[in-house]
C-alpha positions as a printed Julia matrix, in Angstrom:
192×3 Matrix{Float64}:
 142.29   8.03  -80.11
 145.69   9.57  -79.41
 144.41  13.06  -80.32
 141.44  12.72  -77.96
 143.77  11.57  -75.16
 145.98  14.62  -75.73
 142.93  16.92  -75.58
 141.75  15.27  -72.35
 145.24  15.64  -70.86
 145.41  19.3   -71.91
 141.98  19.99  -70.36
 143.07  18.31  -67.09
 146.32  20.3   -67.06
 144.48  23.57  -67.71
 141.98  22.78  -64.97
 144.83  21.93  -62.59
 146.64  25.19  -63.43
 143.44  27.19  -62.85
 143.08  25.56  -59.41
 146.72  26.36  -58.61
 146.21  30.01  -59.68
 143.09  30.3   -57.48
 144.9   28.75  -54.52
 147.89  31.08  -55.02
 145.56  34.13  -55.1
 143.86  32.96  -51.9
 147.2   32.47  -50.15
 148.41  35.89  -51.34
 145.24  37.57  -50.03
 145.55  35.75  -46.69
 149.2   36.78  -46.33
 148.33  40.39  -47.23
 145.64  40.41  -44.52
 148.04  39.04  -41.92
 150.79  41.49  -42.86
 148.31  44.36  -42.64
 146.97  43.15  -39.29
 150.36  42.77  -37.6
 151.91  46.01  -38.9
 151.77  48.51  -35.99
 151.63  51.34  -38.52
 148.0   50.34  -39.08
 147.02  50.67  -35.39
 144.81  53.62  -36.3
 141.08  53.98  -36.71
 141.64  55.63  -40.1
 143.61  52.63  -41.38
 140.91  50.24  -40.14
 138.18  52.25  -41.91
 140.16  52.31  -45.14
 140.77  48.56  -45.0
 137.1   47.74  -44.26
 136.02  49.89  -47.21
 138.54  48.34  -49.62
 137.66  44.79  -48.56
 133.92  45.38  -49.03
 134.34  46.99  -52.42
 136.6   44.18  -53.68
 134.4   41.31  -52.47
 131.07  42.83  -53.46
 132.21  44.17  -56.83
 133.46  40.73  -57.86
 130.04  39.3   -56.84
 128.25  42.1   -58.76
 126.49  43.29  -55.6
 126.01  46.95  -54.74
 127.77  48.31  -51.68
 126.48  51.13  -49.48
 128.91  52.55  -46.96
 127.92  54.58  -43.94
 131.28  55.3   -42.35
 132.22  58.23  -40.12
 133.64  61.21  -41.99
 135.86  62.13  -39.06
 138.26  59.68  -37.53
 138.88  59.55  -33.84
 141.94  58.65  -31.82
 141.0   55.02  -31.15
 144.04  52.84  -31.84
 142.83  49.26  -32.4
 145.75  46.9   -31.83
 146.68  44.07  -34.18
 144.62  41.46  -32.3
 141.49  43.62  -32.47
 142.03  44.47  -36.14
 142.84  40.87  -37.13
 139.79  39.33  -35.42
 137.37  42.08  -36.44
 138.49  42.05  -40.08
 138.26  38.26  -40.39
 134.78  38.2   -38.82
 133.72  41.1   -41.07
 135.07  39.29  -44.13
 133.08  36.2   -43.14
 129.91  38.31  -42.86
 130.54  39.74  -46.35
 131.22  36.28  -47.78
 127.99  34.98  -46.21
 126.03  37.84  -47.78
 127.56  37.06  -51.18
 127.08  33.29  -50.99
 123.79  32.9   -49.16
 121.65  36.04  -49.18
 120.59  36.1   -52.84
 120.46  39.85  -52.3
 121.59  42.7   -54.5
 123.03  45.16  -52.01
 125.06  45.11  -48.79
 125.06  48.09  -46.45
 128.01  48.54  -44.12
 127.78  51.03  -41.29
 130.13  51.87  -38.48
 129.34  53.97  -35.44
 131.47  54.92  -32.47
 130.78  56.21  -29.03
 133.02  56.6   -26.01
 132.82  52.92  -25.04
 132.39  50.88  -28.21
 132.68  50.52  -31.95
 129.61  49.07  -33.68
 130.09  47.62  -37.17
 126.98  46.41  -39.04
 126.85  44.34  -42.24
 123.28  44.17  -43.6
 122.08  42.59  -46.82
 118.76  42.92  -48.63
 118.46  39.21  -49.3
 116.18  36.44  -48.13
 117.07  36.56  -44.45
 117.41  33.6   -42.14
 114.43  31.63  -40.85
 113.51  32.75  -37.35
 114.41  36.02  -35.71
 117.78  34.82  -34.43
 120.2   32.29  -35.87
 119.83  29.07  -33.91
 122.61  26.45  -33.64
 120.8   24.1   -36.05
 120.96  26.78  -38.75
 124.63  27.59  -38.3
 125.74  24.83  -40.66
 124.03  26.66  -43.54
 126.58  29.45  -43.41
 129.97  28.28  -44.59
 133.4   29.47  -45.82
 135.46  28.02  -43.05
 134.48  29.62  -39.79
 130.85  30.56  -40.34
 128.72  32.08  -37.61
 130.41  30.27  -34.71
 133.78  31.52  -35.97
 132.56  35.12  -36.13
 131.27  34.87  -32.57
 134.54  33.3   -31.35
 136.61  36.02  -33.01
 134.61  38.8   -31.38
 134.7   37.05  -27.99
 138.52  36.94  -28.23
 138.61  40.73  -28.29
 135.91  41.2   -25.65
 133.21  41.94  -28.21
 129.98  40.39  -29.41
 128.46  39.26  -32.7
 124.68  39.17  -33.13
 123.02  37.89  -36.3
 119.34  38.59  -36.92
 116.8   39.2   -39.63
 116.55  42.81  -40.7
 113.09  44.36  -40.49
 113.13  44.66  -44.31
 113.79  40.93  -44.8
 117.56  40.67  -45.16
 120.16  39.59  -42.63
 121.97  41.94  -40.27
 125.26  41.08  -38.57
 126.21  43.41  -35.71
 129.76  43.42  -34.33
 130.36  45.34  -31.09
 133.93  45.96  -29.98
 134.73  47.68  -26.69
 137.01  50.67  -26.98
 139.8   50.68  -24.48
 141.71  53.9   -23.93
 145.14  53.88  -25.54
 147.93  53.14  -23.09
 150.13  56.17  -22.43
 153.35  56.22  -24.38
 156.54  55.49  -22.45
 157.91  58.79  -23.7
 155.19  60.72  -21.89
 155.32  61.81  -18.28
 153.09  59.74  -15.96
């Protein structure tokens, strides 16, 4: 009886330690994201592209999903500030998590396109899609991980952008983030 009690205690302790390790990893990742977002050194389009690519590869590889990237080969001089980067990255991460948890798909395609006025970031999966052609409020509870679809939309609205979620023509789900590009403010060192 005493031996069985010790085994039960050991199993509970090991389970508790595993939960603590998982929580510590989550906190470390969250802190890393915040540090990256607030560091002005990363106020470059190139840094944003690199971070989006790394985040997708890490999340999708651990879920054993394929990742297709369609990112611009040339970077431009857009300098997304920390608020833009923070909100866009967290919404993007939510879209990736939703694809992993809910799509039942095998591949996620991430594409980014720029023009003079906006940045358009698309996360598309090849999964089962969402009933209806547009996500309705009653369906929003199905998508979880904290902020879900309403959180993605709020984050984009904070930076003057939009988030549209719809079924892809091939059956998966497509999340489209549009962020307006504002010209960089002139440096104080430059002549007016």
